[in-house]
C-alpha positions as CSV (number, residue, x, y, z in Angstrom):
1,M,68.9,-0.1,-23.8
2,S,68.2,0.1,-20.1
3,D,65.4,2.2,-18.9
4,G,67.5,3.5,-16.0
5,P,66.5,3.8,-12.4
6,D,63.3,6.1,-13.2
7,G,62.0,3.5,-15.5
8,A,62.4,0.8,-13.0
9,F,60.4,3.0,-10.4
10,V,57.6,3.7,-12.8
11,R,57.2,-0.1,-13.6
12,A,57.3,-0.8,-9.9
13,D,54.6,1.9,-9.5
14,V,52.5,0.4,-12.1
15,S,52.7,-3.2,-10.7
16,S,51.9,-1.9,-7.3
17,A,48.8,-0.2,-8.6
18,R,47.7,-3.3,-10.6
19,E,48.2,-5.5,-7.4
20,A,46.1,-2.9,-5.3
21,R,43.3,-3.2,-7.9
22,R,43.2,-6.8,-7.9
23,E,43.2,-6.8,-4.1
24,R,40.3,-4.5,-4.0
25,R,38.4,-6.6,-6.4
26,R,39.2,-9.6,-4.2
27,D,37.8,-7.6,-1.2
28,E,34.6,-6.5,-2.9
29,R,34.0,-10.2,-3.8
30,R,34.6,-11.3,-0.4
31,A,32.4,-8.6,1.1
32,A,29.6,-9.6,-1.3
33,R,29.9,-13.2,-0.1
34,R,29.7,-12.2,3.4
35,M,26.7,-10.0,2.9
36,Q,25.0,-12.9,1.1
37,R,25.7,-15.3,3.9
38,K,24.5,-12.7,6.6
39,A,21.1,-12.3,4.6
40,E,20.7,-16.1,4.5
41,R,21.3,-16.5,8.3
42,R,18.9,-13.8,9.0
43,A,16.3,-15.5,7.0
44,E,17.0,-18.7,8.7
45,R,16.7,-17.1,12.1
46,E,13.6,-15.2,11.6
47,G,11.9,-17.6,9.4
48,L,11.3,-15.0,6.6
49,A,10.6,-16.0,3.0
50,R,13.1,-14.7,0.5
51,G,12.4,-13.4,-2.9
52,V,14.3,-16.3,-4.4
53,E,11.4,-18.6,-3.1
54,D,8.8,-17.0,-5.3
55,P,9.2,-17.5,-9.1
56,D,7.1,-14.4,-9.7
57,F,9.2,-12.1,-7.4
58,R,10.5,-8.9,-8.8
59,I,11.6,-5.7,-7.1
60,G,9.7,-2.6,-8.1
61,F,11.9,0.4,-7.7
62,Q,15.6,1.4,-7.8
63,V,17.1,4.4,-6.0
64,A,19.6,4.6,-9.0
65,G,21.6,7.7,-8.2
66,V,23.4,9.8,-8.0
67,Q,26.4,9.0,-5.8
68,K,27.0,11.4,-3.1
69,G,23.7,13.0,-3.7
70,G,22.0,11.9,-0.5
71,T,21.0,8.3,-1.3
72,T,22.2,6.9,2.0
73,T,20.0,9.4,3.8
74,L,17.2,8.4,1.6
75,H,17.8,4.8,2.2
76,G,17.6,5.4,5.9
77,Y,14.1,6.8,5.5
78,L,13.0,4.0,3.4
79,E,14.1,1.6,6.0
80,L,11.7,3.0,8.4
81,H,8.7,2.4,6.1
82,P,6.8,-0.8,7.0
83,E,5.6,-1.3,3.4
84,I,8.8,-1.1,1.7
85,G,11.1,-4.0,1.6
86,L,14.9,-3.3,0.9
87,G,17.7,-5.5,0.1
88,A,20.0,-6.8,2.8
89,T,22.6,-4.1,2.6
90,K,22.2,-0.6,0.9
91,E,24.1,-1.1,-2.2
92,L,23.5,-4.6,-3.7
93,H,25.7,-3.7,-7.1
94,F,23.9,-6.5,-8.9
95,F,23.1,-4.8,-12.3
96,D,26.7,-3.2,-12.5
97,N,28.4,-6.6,-11.7
98,E,30.6,-7.2,-14.8
99,S,31.6,-10.7,-13.6
100,Y,28.1,-12.1,-14.4
101,D,27.0,-13.8,-17.4
102,W,24.2,-11.3,-18.7
103,S,23.0,-13.7,-21.2
104,A,21.7,-15.9,-18.2
105,P,21.6,-13.4,-15.2
106,P,21.7,-15.0,-11.7
107,Y,18.5,-13.4,-10.5
108,D,18.1,-16.0,-7.8
109,R,21.3,-14.6,-6.1
110,Y,19.8,-11.1,-6.2
111,H,16.3,-12.2,-4.9
112,R,18.1,-14.0,-2.0
113,S,18.9,-10.6,-0.6
114,F,15.2,-9.5,-0.1
115,A,13.0,-10.5,2.7
116,I,9.2,-11.0,2.0
117,E,7.3,-9.9,5.0
118,P,3.4,-9.5,5.2
119,L,3.1,-5.7,5.0
120,H,5.6,-5.2,2.2
121,R,3.9,-3.7,-0.9
122,I,7.0,-3.0,-2.9
123,H,10.7,-3.9,-2.8
124,G,13.7,-1.9,-4.0
125,D,17.4,-1.6,-4.2
126,C,19.5,1.5,-3.6
127,T,22.7,1.4,-5.9
128,P,23.5,4.8,-7.0
129,I,25.8,3.8,-9.7
130,Y,23.1,2.4,-11.9
131,L,22.1,5.7,-13.7
132,Y,25.7,6.4,-14.5
133,W,26.9,2.9,-15.2
134,E,26.0,2.4,-18.9
135,P,25.0,-1.2,-19.2
136,S,23.1,-1.1,-15.9
137,L,19.8,0.4,-17.3
138,A,19.3,-2.1,-20.2
139,R,19.9,-4.8,-17.9
140,I,17.3,-3.5,-15.5
141,R,14.8,-3.1,-18.3
142,A,15.3,-6.8,-19.4
143,Y,14.6,-7.6,-15.6
144,N,11.5,-5.5,-15.2
145,E,10.4,-3.0,-17.8
146,A,7.8,-1.6,-15.3
147,L,10.3,-0.7,-12.6
148,R,10.4,2.7,-11.1
149,F,13.3,4.8,-10.4
150,I,14.1,7.5,-7.9
151,V,17.1,9.7,-8.4
152,V,18.5,12.4,-6.2
153,F,20.4,14.8,-8.2
154,R,23.0,17.0,-6.6
155,N,24.8,20.2,-7.9
156,P,27.6,18.3,-10.0
157,I,30.2,20.8,-8.9
158,E,29.8,20.0,-5.2
159,R,29.1,16.2,-6.1
160,A,32.4,16.1,-7.9
161,F,34.3,17.3,-4.9
162,S,32.4,15.1,-2.4
163,H,33.2,12.0,-4.6
164,W,37.0,13.2,-4.6
165,A,36.8,13.5,-0.9
166,M,35.4,9.9,-0.5
167,A,38.2,8.6,-2.7
168,Y,40.9,10.4,-0.9
169,A,39.6,9.2,2.6
170,R,39.7,5.6,1.3
171,N,43.2,6.0,-0.1
172,E,42.0,5.4,-3.7
173,D,43.4,8.6,-4.9
174,R,46.4,10.8,-3.9
175,L,45.8,13.5,-6.6
176,L,44.8,16.9,-5.3
177,F,41.2,17.9,-6.3
178,D,42.5,20.5,-8.8
179,A,44.6,18.1,-10.5
180,A,41.9,15.3,-10.4
181,I,39.5,17.4,-12.3
182,R,41.9,18.5,-14.9
183,A,44.8,16.2,-16.0
184,G,43.4,13.4,-13.9
185,R,40.4,12.9,-16.1
186,E,42.8,11.3,-18.6
187,R,42.6,8.3,-16.2
188,V,39.0,7.8,-16.9
189,A,39.2,8.7,-20.7
190,D,42.1,6.1,-21.2
191,A,40.4,3.4,-19.1
192,P,38.6,0.5,-20.8
193,P,34.8,1.2,-21.2
194,L,34.1,-0.6,-18.0
195,G,37.3,-0.1,-16.3
196,L,38.1,0.5,-12.7
197,S,38.9,4.2,-13.1
198,R,35.4,4.8,-14.6
199,R,34.1,3.9,-11.1
200,I,36.7,5.4,-8.8
201,H,38.1,8.6,-10.5
202,S,34.7,9.6,-12.4
203,Y,34.3,12.7,-10.3
204,V,33.6,14.9,-13.4
205,E,32.1,12.3,-15.5
206,R,29.2,11.2,-13.2
207,G,28.0,14.7,-13.1
208,F,26.8,14.7,-16.9
209,Y,23.1,14.3,-16.0
210,G,21.8,15.3,-19.3
211,E,23.5,12.6,-21.0
212,Q,22.4,10.1,-18.4
213,M,18.7,11.3,-18.6
214,R,18.8,10.9,-22.4
215,R,20.0,7.4,-22.1
216,F,17.4,6.6,-19.6
217,L,14.6,8.0,-21.8
218,T,15.6,5.7,-24.7
219,L,14.8,2.7,-22.4
220,F,11.9,4.0,-20.0
221,P,9.2,6.4,-20.1
222,R,9.7,9.7,-18.1
223,A,6.7,8.7,-15.8
224,Q,8.9,5.9,-14.3
225,M,11.5,8.2,-12.7
226,L,11.0,10.5,-9.7
227,A,13.7,13.3,-10.0
228,L,14.5,14.9,-6.8
229,T,17.4,17.4,-5.8
230,S,19.6,17.0,-2.9
231,E,18.2,20.5,-1.8
232,E,14.6,19.1,-1.8
233,L,15.6,16.1,0.3
234,F,17.6,18.0,3.0
235,G,15.7,21.4,2.7
236,D,12.1,19.8,3.2
237,H,12.4,16.0,3.9
238,R,8.7,15.7,4.6
239,A,7.6,17.1,1.2
240,A,10.4,15.1,-0.6
241,L,9.3,11.9,1.2
242,A,5.6,12.7,0.4
243,R,6.5,12.6,-3.3
244,V,8.4,9.4,-2.8
245,T,5.6,7.4,-1.2
246,E,3.0,8.8,-3.7
247,F,5.4,7.6,-6.5
248,L,5.9,4.2,-4.9
249,G,2.1,3.8,-4.1
250,V,2.7,3.3,-0.3
251,M,1.2,4.9,2.7
252,P,2.7,8.4,3.7
253,F,5.4,8.7,6.3
254,P,4.2,10.2,9.8
255,D,4.0,14.0,9.8
256,D,6.3,14.2,12.7
257,L,9.2,12.2,11.1
258,A,12.4,13.8,12.1
259,A,15.0,14.8,9.6
260,R,18.2,12.8,9.4
261,H,21.5,13.2,7.6
262,A,23.2,9.7,7.2
263,N,26.8,11.1,6.8
264,S,26.8,14.0,9.3
265,K,28.7,12.2,11.9
266,K,31.4,10.5,9.9
267,Q,35.0,10.7,11.1
268,R,36.8,13.8,9.8
269,V,39.7,13.6,7.4
270,D,42.5,16.2,7.0
271,Y,41.8,16.9,3.2
272,P,44.7,18.7,1.4
273,S,42.2,20.5,-1.1
274,V,39.1,22.7,-0.8
275,L,36.6,23.4,-3.6
276,T,37.8,26.8,-5.0
277,R,36.2,29.3,-7.1
278,A,38.6,28.5,-9.9
279,D,37.6,24.8,-9.7
280,A,34.0,25.7,-9.7
281,E,34.4,28.0,-12.8
282,L,36.1,25.3,-14.7
283,L,33.4,22.8,-14.0
284,A,30.7,25.3,-14.6
285,G,32.0,25.6,-18.1
286,V,32.3,21.9,-18.5
287,Y,28.7,21.2,-17.3
288,R,26.8,24.3,-18.9
289,D,25.5,22.7,-22.0
290,D,24.7,19.2,-20.4
291,L,22.8,20.9,-17.7
292,A,20.7,22.8,-20.1
293,E,19.7,19.5,-21.5
294,F,19.3,18.0,-18.2
295,Q,17.0,20.9,-17.2
296,A,14.8,20.5,-20.2
297,L,14.5,16.6,-19.9
298,S,14.0,16.5,-16.0
299,G,11.8,19.5,-15.5
300,L,14.0,20.5,-12.5
301,D,15.2,24.2,-12.2
302,V,18.9,23.8,-11.5
303,S,20.0,27.1,-12.9
304,A,21.7,28.1,-9.5
305,W,23.9,25.2,-9.5
306,L,26.5,26.9,-11.9
307,D,27.1,30.0,-9.9
308,P,30.9,29.9,-9.0
309,T,30.7,33.0,-6.8
310,R,29.4,30.8,-4.0
311,Y,32.8,29.3,-3.5
312,P,36.0,31.0,-2.1
313,G,38.3,32.6,-4.4
C-alpha cells in the first residue's frame, strides 16, 4: 500500500538530513586537512621543530571542557603565555575522532600540530568535548596517564541555552529551545552511542557534570584536574589564571593582564527563543541530583546554579 504524499515528504526529509550530515562530516575532514597543511607550512616558514620530530614528545595538559563554558576565552589567555605551547588551532578533536584506528593511534598526526619553541615548558590542547565524549578520557590515559586537565564548568542551565543558540546560528537545529530540551532529547536518546546527535543536540546531556566527574575519577586522580567555574574566569580572571599557571607549573601572568571575552563581539542572530523560568525549572529538576554529586566530587559550591527565579517568567 502506498504511503501517500505525507510519507513521501517524510522520506525526502530523512534523505535530506542524511545528506546534510554526510556533507558536514566531509566539511570537517576537509577543515582538518587544511589545518594540518597550515601548521606544516608555518613550521617550514619559521623553521620550527614539531612535536612529531621528537619521539618522546607528549602534551602535558588538556582544556577538556566544558563546551560554551569559556574555553575560547581561556585559550586566548593561554596563547599569550610564552611558556605554554598550544596546538595549531584551538580544537584539534583528536581523542574524539571516531575515524581513527584506536588500536594504533596516529599520534604523529596529532604531534605535527604542536611547535616546539625554546621557552615552552608544557604543551596543551583545548578541545572541550573531551570530558563529555565517553571514549576520549580512556584514550587520553593510554596516551599520557600523567596528563593534567583544566575544566571550566558553567551553570548547566545557561550552558544548555548557549549550546542551542550556537546550533541554531549554525543552522544545525530548527527546533525552538523549549522543544529541544523536552521532546527534542529523544534525538540524543535514540542516536547510536557515538552518533552525530550526541554531539550536536546534547544541550541537556552535556550538563550532567557529576556523571562526567565520576567517569574521570575512575581513570585519573582528582589532583590531575583543575576545576574552575565560568564565574571565576570572567569575574576575576587574574585569580583564575593564577590558579592555572600554578597548576601547570609555569610563571604567573603579568599582574596587569587585561580581561578578555572571546565571544563578546560575535555577530548577533535573531533567535526565536529565550531562556524562560519554565525552562529553567524543568532543567533544575533534571540536574538537581547530578549537581549534588558534582559538588561533592569537585569541591565547587554551585548551589546557586539551580535558582530558576533569576530567569524571566
